[in-house]
DOGURO-723931 format. One record per residue (C-alpha): x, y, z. Coordinates in steps of 0.05 Angstrom, whole numbers, plus 5000, padded with zeros to 4 digits. Example, Ala and Ser with C-alpha at 12.3 -4.5 7.8 and 13.67 -1.06 7.14 Angstrom:
2
<rec <5246; 4910; 5156>>
<rec <5273; 4979; 5143>>
***
This chain:
122
<rec <5339; 2969; 2010>>
<rec <5296; 2925; 1965>>
<rec <5319; 2899; 1898>>
<rec <5293; 2848; 1848>>
<rec <5330; 2790; 1881>>
<rec <5311; 2810; 1952>>
<rec <5246; 2851; 1952>>
<rec <5241; 2855; 2028>>
<rec <5258; 2920; 2064>>
<rec <5290; 2918; 2133>>
<rec <5240; 2935; 2188>>
<rec <5184; 2950; 2138>>
<rec <5118; 2913; 2140>>
<rec <5129; 2853; 2097>>
<rec <5070; 2806; 2103>>
<rec <4999; 2817; 2128>>
<rec <4950; 2766; 2153>>
<rec <4877; 2784; 2145>>
<rec <4830; 2751; 2194>>
<rec <4765; 2723; 2164>>
<rec <4706; 2687; 2194>>
<rec <4686; 2664; 2124>>
<rec <4749; 2650; 2084>>
<rec <4711; 2636; 2019>>
<rec <4672; 2702; 2022>>
<rec <4734; 2741; 2042>>
<rec <4776; 2710; 1987>>
<rec <4723; 2725; 1935>>
<rec <4718; 2797; 1959>>
<rec <4794; 2810; 1955>>
<rec <4800; 2776; 1888>>
<rec <4743; 2819; 1860>>
<rec <4764; 2885; 1892>>
<rec <4840; 2881; 1884>>
<rec <4853; 2826; 1833>>
<rec <4893; 2784; 1883>>
<rec <4908; 2712; 1866>>
<rec <4899; 2665; 1924>>
<rec <4938; 2602; 1940>>
<rec <4902; 2550; 1983>>
<rec <4945; 2523; 2039>>
<rec <4892; 2479; 2070>>
<rec <4820; 2494; 2090>>
<rec <4835; 2554; 2135>>
<rec <4889; 2594; 2099>>
<rec <4898; 2628; 2032>>
<rec <4963; 2661; 2010>>
<rec <4956; 2730; 1977>>
<rec <4994; 2737; 1912>>
<rec <4995; 2808; 1885>>
<rec <5007; 2833; 1814>>
<rec <5083; 2829; 1823>>
<rec <5076; 2753; 1831>>
<rec <5101; 2755; 1903>>
<rec <5062; 2729; 1963>>
<rec <5049; 2790; 2007>>
<rec <5005; 2759; 2060>>
<rec <4948; 2712; 2075>>
<rec <4876; 2705; 2095>>
<rec <4869; 2665; 2159>>
<rec <4803; 2635; 2182>>
<rec <4787; 2655; 2253>>
<rec <4728; 2648; 2301>>
<rec <4713; 2723; 2303>>
<rec <4740; 2789; 2275>>
<rec <4750; 2845; 2326>>
<rec <4746; 2915; 2297>>
<rec <4803; 2962; 2315>>
<rec <4876; 2947; 2323>>
<rec <4926; 2961; 2267>>
<rec <4899; 2993; 2204>>
<rec <4924; 2961; 2140>>
<rec <4932; 3015; 2086>>
<rec <4944; 2996; 2013>>
<rec <4966; 3041; 1956>>
<rec <4927; 3053; 1892>>
<rec <4946; 3086; 1826>>
<rec <4872; 3104; 1816>>
<rec <4836; 3116; 1882>>
<rec <4767; 3126; 1853>>
<rec <4770; 3063; 1810>>
<rec <4794; 3023; 1872>>
<rec <4737; 3053; 1913>>
<rec <4687; 3030; 1860>>
<rec <4719; 2961; 1857>>
<rec <4711; 2954; 1933>>
<rec <4637; 2973; 1927>>
<rec <4626; 2927; 1867>>
<rec <4658; 2869; 1907>>
<rec <4610; 2880; 1965>>
<rec <4653; 2922; 2011>>
<rec <4624; 2980; 2052>>
<rec <4656; 3049; 2053>>
<rec <4666; 3070; 2125>>
<rec <4703; 3136; 2110>>
<rec <4695; 3164; 2041>>
<rec <4754; 3195; 2003>>
<rec <4787; 3250; 2044>>
<rec <4850; 3291; 2040>>
<rec <4908; 3280; 2088>>
<rec <4979; 3308; 2086>>
<rec <5011; 3274; 2025>>
<rec <4950; 3248; 1990>>
<rec <4879; 3222; 1994>>
<rec <4849; 3158; 2023>>
<rec <4785; 3121; 2040>>
<rec <4769; 3066; 2090>>
<rec <4726; 3005; 2078>>
<rec <4697; 2946; 2115>>
<rec <4707; 2877; 2084>>
<rec <4654; 2821; 2087>>
<rec <4679; 2796; 2155>>
<rec <4679; 2865; 2188>>
<rec <4753; 2883; 2181>>
<rec <4767; 2956; 2167>>
<rec <4824; 2972; 2119>>
<rec <4843; 3034; 2078>>
<rec <4870; 3053; 2010>>
<rec <4910; 3115; 1995>>
<rec <4936; 3151; 1933>>
<rec <4980; 3210; 1916>>
<rec <4940; 3274; 1902>>
***
């Protein structure tokens, strides 16, 4: 169980690494769409610091991004506002808002071709 002194949850996803062929464009997109702060750890890596002040992942520069694989799904308190922020930041909507058991979500493509999703309670 997580608490303020130890926010990590046993066997739960704890840190994501987002592949990016253009780390600057990717970083600018995620800062604009989600308000993430980024910490530079050299030319090919940026740490992702979320609103809680904790580093939750990173953006790693790679040669190519392969679509498919694991889908990263983030939560939003306001799905429509997040969808608009993704569009305003230059993201593409690949699956518009749809209902699923437990809520609603949409999928988007980031500037380097990675598909991710955002969900919200109904």
